[in-house]
PDBQT receptor file of N, H, CA, C and O in Angstrom, charges set to zero:
ATOM      1  N   MET A   1       0.877  -1.197   0.026  1.00  0.00    +0.000 N 
ATOM      2  CA  MET A   1       0.053   0.078   0.001  1.00  0.00    +0.000 C 
ATOM      3  C   MET A   1       0.928   1.249   0.194  1.00  0.00    +0.000 C 
ATOM      4  O   MET A   1       1.849   1.391   0.999  1.00  0.00    +0.000 OA
ATOM      5  N   THR A   2       0.403   2.176  -0.820  1.00  0.00    +0.000 N 
ATOM      6  H   THR A   2      -0.345   2.061  -1.474  1.00  0.00    +0.000 HD
ATOM      7  CA  THR A   2       1.314   3.518  -1.003  1.00  0.00    +0.000 C 
ATOM      8  C   THR A   2       0.798   4.358   0.212  1.00  0.00    +0.000 C 
ATOM      9  O   THR A   2      -0.336   4.321   0.689  1.00  0.00    +0.000 OA
ATOM     10  N   LYS A   3       1.986   5.218   0.666  1.00  0.00    +0.000 N 
ATOM     11  H   LYS A   3       2.907   5.249   0.278  1.00  0.00    +0.000 HD
ATOM     12  CA  LYS A   3       1.635   6.224   1.551  1.00  0.00    +0.000 C 
ATOM     13  C   LYS A   3       1.293   7.414   0.821  1.00  0.00    +0.000 C 
ATOM     14  O   LYS A   3       1.799   7.833  -0.220  1.00  0.00    +0.000 OA
ATOM     15  N   PRO A   4       0.158   8.008   1.665  1.00  0.00    +0.000 N 
ATOM     16  CA  PRO A   4      -0.709   9.296   1.098  1.00  0.00    +0.000 C 
ATOM     17  C   PRO A   4       0.393  10.390   1.051  1.00  0.00    +0.000 C 
ATOM     18  O   PRO A   4       1.415  10.418   1.737  1.00  0.00    +0.000 OA
ATOM     19  N   GLU A   5      -0.028  11.332   0.064  1.00  0.00    +0.000 N 
ATOM     20  H   GLU A   5      -0.859  11.309  -0.494  1.00  0.00    +0.000 HD
ATOM     21  CA  GLU A   5       1.006  12.461  -0.072  1.00  0.00    +0.000 C 
ATOM     22  C   GLU A   5       0.676  13.182   1.024  1.00  0.00    +0.000 C 
ATOM     23  O   GLU A   5      -0.469  13.253   1.469  1.00  0.00    +0.000 OA
ATOM     24  N   GLU A   6       1.842  13.843   1.587  1.00  0.00    +0.000 N 
ATOM     25  H   GLU A   6       2.773  13.785   1.226  1.00  0.00    +0.000 HD
ATOM     26  CA  GLU A   6       1.694  14.980   2.773  1.00  0.00    +0.000 C 
ATOM     27  C   GLU A   6       1.192  16.312   2.431  1.00  0.00    +0.000 C 
ATOM     28  O   GLU A   6       1.853  17.028   1.680  1.00  0.00    +0.000 OA
ATOM     29  N   ILE A   7       0.045  16.714   2.935  1.00  0.00    +0.000 N 
ATOM     30  H   ILE A   7      -0.492  16.132   3.545  1.00  0.00    +0.000 HD
ATOM     31  CA  ILE A   7      -0.329  17.690   2.800  1.00  0.00    +0.000 C 
ATOM     32  C   ILE A   7       0.044  18.709   3.860  1.00  0.00    +0.000 C 
ATOM     33  O   ILE A   7       0.069  18.480   5.069  1.00  0.00    +0.000 OA
ATOM     34  N   LEU A   8       0.386  20.084   3.155  1.00  0.00    +0.000 N 
ATOM     35  H   LEU A   8       0.365  20.271   2.173  1.00  0.00    +0.000 HD
ATOM     36  CA  LEU A   8       0.944  21.278   4.129  1.00  0.00    +0.000 C 
ATOM     37  C   LEU A   8      -0.120  22.371   4.040  1.00  0.00    +0.000 C 
ATOM     38  O   LEU A   8      -0.925  22.590   3.135  1.00  0.00    +0.000 OA
ATOM     39  N   THR A   9       0.119  23.150   5.469  1.00  0.00    +0.000 N 
ATOM     40  H   THR A   9       0.773  22.973   6.204  1.00  0.00    +0.000 HD
ATOM     41  CA  THR A   9      -0.583  24.476   5.400  1.00  0.00    +0.000 C 
ATOM     42  C   THR A   9       0.303  25.388   5.084  1.00  0.00    +0.000 C 
ATOM     43  O   THR A   9       1.498  25.116   4.976  1.00  0.00    +0.000 OA
ATOM     44  N   THR A  10      -0.259  26.751   4.873  1.00  0.00    +0.000 N 
ATOM     45  H   THR A  10      -1.231  26.972   4.960  1.00  0.00    +0.000 HD
ATOM     46  CA  THR A  10       0.592  27.738   4.383  1.00  0.00    +0.000 C 
ATOM     47  C   THR A  10       1.590  28.029   5.471  1.00  0.00    +0.000 C 
ATOM     48  O   THR A  10       2.691  28.452   5.118  1.00  0.00    +0.000 OA
ATOM     49  N   ASP A  11       1.304  27.828   6.942  1.00  0.00    +0.000 N 
ATOM     50  H   ASP A  11       0.410  27.484   7.229  1.00  0.00    +0.000 HD
ATOM     51  CA  ASP A  11       2.518  28.295   7.749  1.00  0.00    +0.000 C 
ATOM     52  C   ASP A  11       3.498  27.190   7.591  1.00  0.00    +0.000 C 
ATOM     53  O   ASP A  11       4.682  27.520   7.653  1.00  0.00    +0.000 OA
ATOM     54  N   GLU A  12       3.203  25.870   7.388  1.00  0.00    +0.000 N 
ATOM     55  H   GLU A  12       2.241  25.601   7.338  1.00  0.00    +0.000 HD
ATOM     56  CA  GLU A  12       4.381  24.867   6.955  1.00  0.00    +0.000 C 
ATOM     57  C   GLU A  12       5.082  25.030   5.950  1.00  0.00    +0.000 C 
ATOM     58  O   GLU A  12       6.303  24.881   5.975  1.00  0.00    +0.000 OA
ATOM     59  N   VAL A  13       4.290  25.428   4.705  1.00  0.00    +0.000 N 
ATOM     60  H   VAL A  13       3.297  25.549   4.684  1.00  0.00    +0.000 HD
ATOM     61  CA  VAL A  13       5.053  25.728   3.515  1.00  0.00    +0.000 C 
ATOM     62  C   VAL A  13       6.102  27.260   3.691  1.00  0.00    +0.000 C 
ATOM     63  O   VAL A  13       7.203  27.369   3.151  1.00  0.00    +0.000 OA
ATOM     64  N   ALA A  14       5.631  28.039   4.322  1.00  0.00    +0.000 N 
ATOM     65  H   ALA A  14       4.737  27.950   4.760  1.00  0.00    +0.000 HD
ATOM     66  CA  ALA A  14       6.588  29.188   4.639  1.00  0.00    +0.000 C 
ATOM     67  C   ALA A  14       7.723  28.804   5.382  1.00  0.00    +0.000 C 
ATOM     68  O   ALA A  14       8.883  29.068   5.062  1.00  0.00    +0.000 OA
ATOM     69  N   ALA A  15       7.279  28.023   6.622  1.00  0.00    +0.000 N 
ATOM     70  H   ALA A  15       6.337  27.809   6.882  1.00  0.00    +0.000 HD
ATOM     71  CA  ALA A  15       8.497  27.485   7.197  1.00  0.00    +0.000 C 
ATOM     72  C   ALA A  15       9.695  26.586   6.347  1.00  0.00    +0.000 C 
ATOM     73  O   ALA A  15      10.921  26.631   6.436  1.00  0.00    +0.000 OA
ATOM     74  N   LEU A  16       8.816  25.771   5.506  1.00  0.00    +0.000 N 
ATOM     75  H   LEU A  16       7.819  25.733   5.434  1.00  0.00    +0.000 HD
ATOM     76  CA  LEU A  16       9.650  24.772   4.765  1.00  0.00    +0.000 C 
ATOM     77  C   LEU A  16      10.682  25.863   3.942  1.00  0.00    +0.000 C 
ATOM     78  O   LEU A  16      11.904  25.826   4.082  1.00  0.00    +0.000 OA
ATOM     79  N   LEU A  17      10.046  26.738   3.151  1.00  0.00    +0.000 N 
ATOM     80  H   LEU A  17       9.053  26.768   3.037  1.00  0.00    +0.000 HD
ATOM     81  CA  LEU A  17      10.769  27.480   2.216  1.00  0.00    +0.000 C 
ATOM     82  C   LEU A  17      11.615  28.566   2.988  1.00  0.00    +0.000 C 
ATOM     83  O   LEU A  17      12.500  29.193   2.405  1.00  0.00    +0.000 OA
ATOM     84  N   LYS A  18      11.310  28.771   4.335  1.00  0.00    +0.000 N 
ATOM     85  H   LYS A  18      10.591  28.262   4.808  1.00  0.00    +0.000 HD
ATOM     86  CA  LYS A  18      12.240  29.800   5.261  1.00  0.00    +0.000 C 
ATOM     87  C   LYS A  18      11.932  31.170   4.568  1.00  0.00    +0.000 C 
ATOM     88  O   LYS A  18      12.818  31.894   4.113  1.00  0.00    +0.000 OA
ATOM     89  N   VAL A  19      10.450  31.490   4.526  1.00  0.00    +0.000 N 
ATOM     90  H   VAL A  19       9.730  30.902   4.895  1.00  0.00    +0.000 HD
ATOM     91  CA  VAL A  19      10.347  32.739   3.928  1.00  0.00    +0.000 C 
ATOM     92  C   VAL A  19       8.968  33.357   4.921  1.00  0.00    +0.000 C 
ATOM     93  O   VAL A  19       8.206  32.519   5.403  1.00  0.00    +0.000 OA
ATOM     94  N   PRO A  20       8.766  34.571   5.130  1.00  0.00    +0.000 N 
ATOM     95  CA  PRO A  20       7.783  34.926   6.059  1.00  0.00    +0.000 C 
ATOM     96  C   PRO A  20       6.504  34.799   5.326  1.00  0.00    +0.000 C 
ATOM     97  O   PRO A  20       6.437  35.211   4.168  1.00  0.00    +0.000 OA
ATOM     98  N   LEU A  21       5.483  34.262   5.911  1.00  0.00    +0.000 N 
ATOM     99  H   LEU A  21       5.537  33.927   6.852  1.00  0.00    +0.000 HD
ATOM    100  CA  LEU A  21       4.060  34.045   5.888  1.00  0.00    +0.000 C 
ATOM    101  C   LEU A  21       3.640  34.908   4.739  1.00  0.00    +0.000 C 
ATOM    102  O   LEU A  21       3.278  34.478   3.644  1.00  0.00    +0.000 OA
ATOM    103  N   ALA A  22       3.730  36.309   5.128  1.00  0.00    +0.000 N 
ATOM    104  H   ALA A  22       4.024  36.659   6.018  1.00  0.00    +0.000 HD
ATOM    105  CA  ALA A  22       3.399  37.300   4.225  1.00  0.00    +0.000 C 
ATOM    106  C   ALA A  22       3.900  37.197   2.630  1.00  0.00    +0.000 C 
ATOM    107  O   ALA A  22       3.267  37.379   1.590  1.00  0.00    +0.000 OA
ATOM    108  N   THR A  23       5.267  36.839   2.862  1.00  0.00    +0.000 N 
ATOM    109  H   THR A  23       5.781  36.692   3.707  1.00  0.00    +0.000 HD
ATOM    110  CA  THR A  23       5.855  36.541   1.255  1.00  0.00    +0.000 C 
ATOM    111  C   THR A  23       5.025  35.445   0.492  1.00  0.00    +0.000 C 
ATOM    112  O   THR A  23       4.575  35.648  -0.635  1.00  0.00    +0.000 OA
ATOM    113  N   LEU A  24       4.844  34.198   1.224  1.00  0.00    +0.000 N 
ATOM    114  H   LEU A  24       5.210  34.033   2.140  1.00  0.00    +0.000 HD
ATOM    115  CA  LEU A  24       4.251  33.338   0.760  1.00  0.00    +0.000 C 
ATOM    116  C   LEU A  24       2.814  33.885  -0.022  1.00  0.00    +0.000 C 
ATOM    117  O   LEU A  24       2.671  33.548  -1.197  1.00  0.00    +0.000 OA
ATOM    118  N   TYR A  25       1.801  34.690   0.603  1.00  0.00    +0.000 N 
ATOM    119  H   TYR A  25       1.918  34.964   1.558  1.00  0.00    +0.000 HD
ATOM    120  CA  TYR A  25       0.752  35.123   0.549  1.00  0.00    +0.000 C 
ATOM    121  C   TYR A  25       0.885  36.104  -0.648  1.00  0.00    +0.000 C 
ATOM    122  O   TYR A  25      -0.017  36.147  -1.486  1.00  0.00    +0.000 OA
ATOM    123  N   GLN A  26       1.896  36.830  -0.743  1.00  0.00    +0.000 N 
ATOM    124  H   GLN A  26       2.629  36.796  -0.063  1.00  0.00    +0.000 HD
ATOM    125  CA  GLN A  26       1.984  37.715  -1.891  1.00  0.00    +0.000 C 
ATOM    126  C   GLN A  26       2.519  36.922  -3.225  1.00  0.00    +0.000 C 
ATOM    127  O   GLN A  26       2.382  37.443  -4.332  1.00  0.00    +0.000 OA
ATOM    128  N   TRP A  27       3.030  35.855  -3.091  1.00  0.00    +0.000 N 
ATOM    129  H   TRP A  27       3.141  35.432  -2.192  1.00  0.00    +0.000 HD
ATOM    130  CA  TRP A  27       3.406  35.015  -4.132  1.00  0.00    +0.000 C 
ATOM    131  C   TRP A  27       2.186  34.265  -4.494  1.00  0.00    +0.000 C 
ATOM    132  O   TRP A  27       2.044  33.782  -5.617  1.00  0.00    +0.000 OA
ATOM    133  N   MET A  28       1.321  34.162  -3.579  1.00  0.00    +0.000 N 
ATOM    134  H   MET A  28       1.436  34.554  -2.666  1.00  0.00    +0.000 HD
ATOM    135  CA  MET A  28      -0.116  33.263  -4.139  1.00  0.00    +0.000 C 
ATOM    136  C   MET A  28      -0.818  34.255  -4.858  1.00  0.00    +0.000 C 
ATOM    137  O   MET A  28      -1.324  33.957  -5.940  1.00  0.00    +0.000 OA
ATOM    138  N   SER A  29      -0.921  35.490  -4.359  1.00  0.00    +0.000 N 
ATOM    139  H   SER A  29      -0.510  35.732  -3.480  1.00  0.00    +0.000 HD
ATOM    140  CA  SER A  29      -1.610  36.458  -5.227  1.00  0.00    +0.000 C 
ATOM    141  C   SER A  29      -1.419  36.753  -6.429  1.00  0.00    +0.000 C 
ATOM    142  O   SER A  29      -2.333  36.932  -7.234  1.00  0.00    +0.000 OA
ATOM    143  N   ARG A  30       0.098  36.857  -6.750  1.00  0.00    +0.000 N 
ATOM    144  H   ARG A  30       0.840  36.711  -6.095  1.00  0.00    +0.000 HD
ATOM    145  CA  ARG A  30       0.524  37.186  -7.956  1.00  0.00    +0.000 C 
ATOM    146  C   ARG A  30       0.646  35.838  -8.903  1.00  0.00    +0.000 C 
ATOM    147  O   ARG A  30       1.063  35.890 -10.061  1.00  0.00    +0.000 OA
ATOM    148  N   GLY A  31       0.305  34.855  -8.371  1.00  0.00    +0.000 N 
ATOM    149  H   GLY A  31      -0.033  34.813  -7.431  1.00  0.00    +0.000 HD
ATOM    150  CA  GLY A  31       0.301  33.456  -9.104  1.00  0.00    +0.000 C 
ATOM    151  C   GLY A  31       1.724  32.885  -9.292  1.00  0.00    +0.000 C 
ATOM    152  O   GLY A  31       2.057  32.082 -10.163  1.00  0.00    +0.000 OA
ATOM    153  N   GLU A  32       2.533  33.441  -8.308  1.00  0.00    +0.000 N 
ATOM    154  H   GLU A  32       2.262  34.093  -7.600  1.00  0.00    +0.000 HD
ATOM    155  CA  GLU A  32       4.015  32.971  -8.475  1.00  0.00    +0.000 C 
ATOM    156  C   GLU A  32       4.446  31.918  -7.165  1.00  0.00    +0.000 C 
ATOM    157  O   GLU A  32       5.624  31.697  -6.883  1.00  0.00    +0.000 OA
ATOM    158  N   SER A  33       3.641  31.498  -6.650  1.00  0.00    +0.000 N 
ATOM    159  H   SER A  33       2.684  31.677  -6.880  1.00  0.00    +0.000 HD
ATOM    160  CA  SER A  33       3.791  30.339  -5.487  1.00  0.00    +0.000 C 
ATOM    161  C   SER A  33       3.619  28.957  -5.940  1.00  0.00    +0.000 C 
ATOM    162  O   SER A  33       3.138  28.682  -7.039  1.00  0.00    +0.000 OA
ATOM    163  N   PRO A  34       4.037  28.041  -5.039  1.00  0.00    +0.000 N 
ATOM    164  CA  PRO A  34       3.873  26.610  -5.670  1.00  0.00    +0.000 C 
ATOM    165  C   PRO A  34       2.587  26.382  -5.921  1.00  0.00    +0.000 C 
ATOM    166  O   PRO A  34       1.768  27.242  -5.595  1.00  0.00    +0.000 OA
ATOM    167  N   PRO A  35       2.212  25.309  -6.481  1.00  0.00    +0.000 N 
ATOM    168  CA  PRO A  35       0.810  25.058  -6.693  1.00  0.00    +0.000 C 
ATOM    169  C   PRO A  35       0.208  24.684  -5.454  1.00  0.00    +0.000 C 
ATOM    170  O   PRO A  35       0.799  23.953  -4.659  1.00  0.00    +0.000 OA
ATOM    171  N   TYR A  36      -1.156  25.234  -5.200  1.00  0.00    +0.000 N 
ATOM    172  H   TYR A  36      -1.636  25.829  -5.845  1.00  0.00    +0.000 HD
ATOM    173  CA  TYR A  36      -1.913  24.881  -4.020  1.00  0.00    +0.000 C 
ATOM    174  C   TYR A  36      -3.450  24.639  -4.303  1.00  0.00    +0.000 C 
ATOM    175  O   TYR A  36      -3.901  25.123  -5.342  1.00  0.00    +0.000 OA
ATOM    176  N   TYR A  37      -4.096  24.096  -3.663  1.00  0.00    +0.000 N 
ATOM    177  H   TYR A  37      -3.731  23.702  -2.820  1.00  0.00    +0.000 HD
ATOM    178  CA  TYR A  37      -5.437  23.519  -3.692  1.00  0.00    +0.000 C 
ATOM    179  C   TYR A  37      -6.166  24.338  -2.654  1.00  0.00    +0.000 C 
ATOM    180  O   TYR A  37      -5.632  24.561  -1.568  1.00  0.00    +0.000 OA
ATOM    181  N   LYS A  38      -7.360  24.790  -2.950  1.00  0.00    +0.000 N 
ATOM    182  H   LYS A  38      -7.794  24.609  -3.832  1.00  0.00    +0.000 HD
ATOM    183  CA  LYS A  38      -8.367  25.434  -1.982  1.00  0.00    +0.000 C 
ATOM    184  C   LYS A  38      -9.321  24.335  -1.462  1.00  0.00    +0.000 C 
ATOM    185  O   LYS A  38     -10.116  23.708  -2.162  1.00  0.00    +0.000 OA
ATOM    186  N   ILE A  39      -9.162  24.217  -0.370  1.00  0.00    +0.000 N 
ATOM    187  H   ILE A  39      -8.515  24.726   0.199  1.00  0.00    +0.000 HD
ATOM    188  CA  ILE A  39     -10.279  23.459   0.668  1.00  0.00    +0.000 C 
ATOM    189  C   ILE A  39     -10.973  24.099   1.470  1.00  0.00    +0.000 C 
ATOM    190  O   ILE A  39     -10.627  24.366   2.620  1.00  0.00    +0.000 OA
ATOM    191  N   GLY A  40     -12.162  24.452   0.878  1.00  0.00    +0.000 N 
ATOM    192  H   GLY A  40     -12.443  24.235  -0.057  1.00  0.00    +0.000 HD
ATOM    193  CA  GLY A  40     -12.983  25.695   1.644  1.00  0.00    +0.000 C 
ATOM    194  C   GLY A  40     -12.402  26.808   1.545  1.00  0.00    +0.000 C 
ATOM    195  O   GLY A  40     -12.127  27.181   0.405  1.00  0.00    +0.000 OA
ATOM    196  N   ARG A  41     -12.096  27.540   2.516  1.00  0.00    +0.000 N 
ATOM    197  H   ARG A  41     -12.319  27.236   3.442  1.00  0.00    +0.000 HD
ATOM    198  CA  ARG A  41     -11.248  28.746   2.614  1.00  0.00    +0.000 C 
ATOM    199  C   ARG A  41      -9.877  28.876   2.870  1.00  0.00    +0.000 C 
ATOM    200  O   ARG A  41      -9.218  29.894   3.083  1.00  0.00    +0.000 OA
ATOM    201  N   TYR A  42      -9.430  27.297   2.802  1.00  0.00    +0.000 N 
ATOM    202  H   TYR A  42      -9.966  26.470   2.629  1.00  0.00    +0.000 HD
ATOM    203  CA  TYR A  42      -7.896  27.189   3.310  1.00  0.00    +0.000 C 
ATOM    204  C   TYR A  42      -7.184  26.732   1.855  1.00  0.00    +0.000 C 
ATOM    205  O   TYR A  42      -7.684  26.043   0.966  1.00  0.00    +0.000 OA
ATOM    206  N   ALA A  43      -5.958  27.297   1.908  1.00  0.00    +0.000 N 
ATOM    207  H   ALA A  43      -5.553  27.856   2.631  1.00  0.00    +0.000 HD
ATOM    208  CA  ALA A  43      -4.984  26.766   0.897  1.00  0.00    +0.000 C 
ATOM    209  C   ALA A  43      -4.176  25.652   1.364  1.00  0.00    +0.000 C 
ATOM    210  O   ALA A  43      -3.646  25.653   2.475  1.00  0.00    +0.000 OA
ATOM    211  N   ARG A  44      -4.085  24.775   0.593  1.00  0.00    +0.000 N 
ATOM    212  H   ARG A  44      -4.515  24.774  -0.310  1.00  0.00    +0.000 HD
ATOM    213  CA  ARG A  44      -3.150  23.635   1.038  1.00  0.00    +0.000 C 
ATOM    214  C   ARG A  44      -2.395  22.966  -0.145  1.00  0.00    +0.000 C 
ATOM    215  O   ARG A  44      -2.823  22.967  -1.299  1.00  0.00    +0.000 OA
ATOM    216  N   PHE A  45      -1.082  22.322   0.307  1.00  0.00    +0.000 N 
ATOM    217  H   PHE A  45      -0.734  22.322   1.244  1.00  0.00    +0.000 HD
ATOM    218  CA  PHE A  45       0.062  22.241  -0.672  1.00  0.00    +0.000 C 
ATOM    219  C   PHE A  45       0.432  20.977  -0.574  1.00  0.00    +0.000 C 
ATOM    220  O   PHE A  45       0.478  20.518   0.568  1.00  0.00    +0.000 OA
ATOM    221  N   LYS A  46       0.788  20.089  -1.718  1.00  0.00    +0.000 N 
ATOM    222  H   LYS A  46       0.751  20.462  -2.645  1.00  0.00    +0.000 HD
ATOM    223  CA  LYS A  46       1.385  18.957  -1.586  1.00  0.00    +0.000 C 
ATOM    224  C   LYS A  46       2.715  19.283  -1.365  1.00  0.00    +0.000 C 
ATOM    225  O   LYS A  46       3.230  20.204  -1.999  1.00  0.00    +0.000 OA
ATOM    226  N   ARG A  47       3.429  18.545  -0.418  1.00  0.00    +0.000 N 
ATOM    227  H   ARG A  47       3.011  17.797   0.098  1.00  0.00    +0.000 HD
ATOM    228  CA  ARG A  47       4.897  18.728  -0.196  1.00  0.00    +0.000 C 
ATOM    229  C   ARG A  47       5.855  18.207  -1.445  1.00  0.00    +0.000 C 
ATOM    230  O   ARG A  47       6.875  18.801  -1.793  1.00  0.00    +0.000 OA
ATOM    231  N   SER A  48       5.482  17.309  -1.900  1.00  0.00    +0.000 N 
ATOM    232  H   SER A  48       4.653  16.827  -1.617  1.00  0.00    +0.000 HD
ATOM    233  CA  SER A  48       6.188  16.945  -3.333  1.00  0.00    +0.000 C 
ATOM    234  C   SER A  48       6.011  18.219  -4.403  1.00  0.00    +0.000 C 
ATOM    235  O   SER A  48       6.966  18.549  -5.107  1.00  0.00    +0.000 OA
ATOM    236  N   GLU A  49       5.135  18.691  -4.456  1.00  0.00    +0.000 N 
ATOM    237  H   GLU A  49       4.359  18.423  -3.884  1.00  0.00    +0.000 HD
ATOM    238  CA  GLU A  49       4.897  19.978  -5.312  1.00  0.00    +0.000 C 
ATOM    239  C   GLU A  49       5.808  21.329  -5.003  1.00  0.00    +0.000 C 
ATOM    240  O   GLU A  49       6.280  22.081  -5.855  1.00  0.00    +0.000 OA
ATOM    241  N   VAL A  50       5.915  21.425  -3.761  1.00  0.00    +0.000 N 
ATOM    242  H   VAL A  50       5.531  20.814  -3.068  1.00  0.00    +0.000 HD
ATOM    243  CA  VAL A  50       6.271  22.498  -2.988  1.00  0.00    +0.000 C 
ATOM    244  C   VAL A  50       7.895  22.381  -3.060  1.00  0.00    +0.000 C 
ATOM    245  O   VAL A  50       8.603  23.375  -3.221  1.00  0.00    +0.000 OA
ATOM    246  N   ILE A  51       8.418  21.036  -2.921  1.00  0.00    +0.000 N 
ATOM    247  H   ILE A  51       7.843  20.228  -2.790  1.00  0.00    +0.000 HD
ATOM    248  CA  ILE A  51       9.796  20.727  -3.156  1.00  0.00    +0.000 C 
ATOM    249  C   ILE A  51      10.174  21.114  -4.764  1.00  0.00    +0.000 C 
ATOM    250  O   ILE A  51      11.152  21.818  -5.016  1.00  0.00    +0.000 OA
ATOM    251  N   ALA A  52       9.369  20.623  -5.724  1.00  0.00    +0.000 N 
ATOM    252  H   ALA A  52       8.574  20.052  -5.519  1.00  0.00    +0.000 HD
ATOM    253  CA  ALA A  52       9.776  20.558  -7.174  1.00  0.00    +0.000 C 
ATOM    254  C   ALA A  52       9.864  22.052  -7.532  1.00  0.00    +0.000 C 
ATOM    255  O   ALA A  52      10.774  22.444  -8.262  1.00  0.00    +0.000 OA
ATOM    256  N   TRP A  53       8.794  23.032  -6.957  1.00  0.00    +0.000 N 
ATOM    257  H   TRP A  53       8.054  22.714  -6.363  1.00  0.00    +0.000 HD
ATOM    258  CA  TRP A  53       8.643  24.285  -7.067  1.00  0.00    +0.000 C 
ATOM    259  C   TRP A  53       9.850  25.007  -6.571  1.00  0.00    +0.000 C 
ATOM    260  O   TRP A  53      10.334  25.866  -7.307  1.00  0.00    +0.000 OA
ATOM    261  N   SER A  54      10.404  24.760  -5.396  1.00  0.00    +0.000 N 
ATOM    262  H   SER A  54      10.011  24.062  -4.797  1.00  0.00    +0.000 HD
ATOM    263  CA  SER A  54      11.436  25.454  -5.055  1.00  0.00    +0.000 C 
ATOM    264  C   SER A  54      12.929  24.886  -5.790  1.00  0.00    +0.000 C 
ATOM    265  O   SER A  54      13.908  25.631  -5.834  1.00  0.00    +0.000 OA
ATOM    266  N   GLU A  55      12.954  23.806  -6.222  1.00  0.00    +0.000 N 
ATOM    267  H   GLU A  55      12.159  23.201  -6.186  1.00  0.00    +0.000 HD
ATOM    268  CA  GLU A  55      13.989  23.145  -7.086  1.00  0.00    +0.000 C 
ATOM    269  C   GLU A  55      14.060  23.980  -8.234  1.00  0.00    +0.000 C 
ATOM    270  O   GLU A  55      15.149  24.406  -8.618  1.00  0.00    +0.000 OA
ATOM    271  N   SER A  56      13.018  24.246  -8.804  1.00  0.00    +0.000 N 
ATOM    272  H   SER A  56      12.134  23.900  -8.492  1.00  0.00    +0.000 HD
ATOM    273  CA  SER A  56      12.816  25.003 -10.147  1.00  0.00    +0.000 C 
ATOM    274  C   SER A  56      13.178  26.400  -9.996  1.00  0.00    +0.000 C 
ATOM    275  O   SER A  56      13.333  27.059 -11.023  1.00  0.00    +0.000 OA
ATOM    276  N   HIS A  57      13.336  26.948  -8.855  1.00  0.00    +0.000 N 
ATOM    277  H   HIS A  57      13.211  26.412  -8.020  1.00  0.00    +0.000 HD
ATOM    278  CA  HIS A  57      13.443  28.277  -8.634  1.00  0.00    +0.000 C 
ATOM    279  C   HIS A  57      14.872  28.782  -8.152  1.00  0.00    +0.000 C 
ATOM    280  O   HIS A  57      15.099  29.940  -7.802  1.00  0.00    +0.000 OA
ATOM    281  N   VAL A  58      15.754  27.808  -8.180  1.00  0.00    +0.000 N 
ATOM    282  H   VAL A  58      15.570  26.867  -8.464  1.00  0.00    +0.000 HD
ATOM    283  CA  VAL A  58      17.112  28.127  -7.612  1.00  0.00    +0.000 C 
ATOM    284  C   VAL A  58      17.887  28.865  -8.697  1.00  0.00    +0.000 C 
ATOM    285  O   VAL A  58      17.961  28.431  -9.846  1.00  0.00    +0.000 OA
ATOM    286  N   ASP A  59      18.493  30.062  -8.268  1.00  0.00    +0.000 N 
ATOM    287  H   ASP A  59      18.432  30.414  -7.335  1.00  0.00    +0.000 HD
ATOM    288  CA  ASP A  59      19.300  30.867  -9.204  1.00  0.00    +0.000 C 
ATOM    289  C   ASP A  59      20.782  30.184  -9.547  1.00  0.00    +0.000 C 
ATOM    290  O   ASP A  59      21.446  29.723  -8.618  1.00  0.00    +0.000 OA
ATOM    291  N   GLU A  60      21.186  30.145 -10.669  1.00  0.00    +0.000 N 
ATOM    292  H   GLU A  60      20.647  30.520 -11.424  1.00  0.00    +0.000 HD
ATOM    293  CA  GLU A  60      22.343  29.425 -11.111  1.00  0.00    +0.000 C 
ATOM    294  C   GLU A  60      23.557  29.870 -10.259  1.00  0.00    +0.000 C 
ATOM    295  O   GLU A  60      24.317  29.011  -9.810  1.00  0.00    +0.000 OA
ATOM    296  N   PRO A  61      23.744  31.070 -10.045  1.00  0.00    +0.000 N 
ATOM    297  CA  PRO A  61      24.979  31.553  -9.424  1.00  0.00    +0.000 C 
ATOM    298  C   PRO A  61      25.213  30.699  -8.212  1.00  0.00    +0.000 C 
ATOM    299  O   PRO A  61      26.280  30.153  -7.930  1.00  0.00    +0.000 OA
ATOM    300  N   SER A  62      23.763  30.629  -7.326  1.00  0.00    +0.000 N 
ATOM    301  H   SER A  62      22.897  31.072  -7.555  1.00  0.00    +0.000 HD
ATOM    302  CA  SER A  62      23.999  29.959  -6.022  1.00  0.00    +0.000 C 
ATOM    303  C   SER A  62      24.469  28.574  -6.086  1.00  0.00    +0.000 C 
ATOM    304  O   SER A  62      25.144  27.993  -5.237  1.00  0.00    +0.000 OA
ATOM    305  N   ARG A  63      23.993  28.079  -7.289  1.00  0.00    +0.000 N 
ATOM    306  H   ARG A  63      23.444  28.552  -7.979  1.00  0.00    +0.000 HD
ATOM    307  CA  ARG A  63      24.525  26.634  -7.543  1.00  0.00    +0.000 C 
ATOM    308  C   ARG A  63      26.064  26.416  -7.343  1.00  0.00    +0.000 C 
ATOM    309  O   ARG A  63      26.545  25.397  -6.850  1.00  0.00    +0.000 OA
ATOM    310  N   ARG A  64      26.668  27.335  -7.719  1.00  0.00    +0.000 N 
ATOM    311  H   ARG A  64      26.276  28.163  -8.120  1.00  0.00    +0.000 HD
ATOM    312  CA  ARG A  64      28.254  27.182  -7.969  1.00  0.00    +0.000 C 
ATOM    313  C   ARG A  64      28.931  27.275  -6.484  1.00  0.00    +0.000 C 
ATOM    314  O   ARG A  64      30.086  26.880  -6.326  1.00  0.00    +0.000 OA
ATOM    315  N   LEU A  65      28.132  27.838  -5.348  1.00  0.00    +0.000 N 
ATOM    316  H   LEU A  65      27.193  28.158  -5.476  1.00  0.00    +0.000 HD
ATOM    317  CA  LEU A  65      28.753  27.781  -4.157  1.00  0.00    +0.000 C 
ATOM    318  C   LEU A  65      29.376  26.619  -3.568  1.00  0.00    +0.000 C 
ATOM    319  O   LEU A  65      28.815  25.562  -3.859  1.00  0.00    +0.000 OA
ATOM    320  N   PRO A  66      30.315  26.540  -2.870  1.00  0.00    +0.000 N 
ATOM    321  CA  PRO A  66      30.846  24.993  -2.144  1.00  0.00    +0.000 C 
ATOM    322  C   PRO A  66      29.997  24.858  -0.958  1.00  0.00    +0.000 C 
ATOM    323  O   PRO A  66      30.114  23.877  -0.223  1.00  0.00    +0.000 OA
TER     324      PRO A  66
């Protein structure tokens, strides 16, 4: 049996990305955030999608750091 996908709250995503919650909300309002799902009035994120989104937003110069 497969393990269900972990679902994260906005607070958990902001903590995972190490950004202020207000920044995450700004990204969401501009359509620049990781994909999310509305459940009632709440936004929820799949952990795997947040990780994939963050990896696709790495600046090239920072990858060269030791």
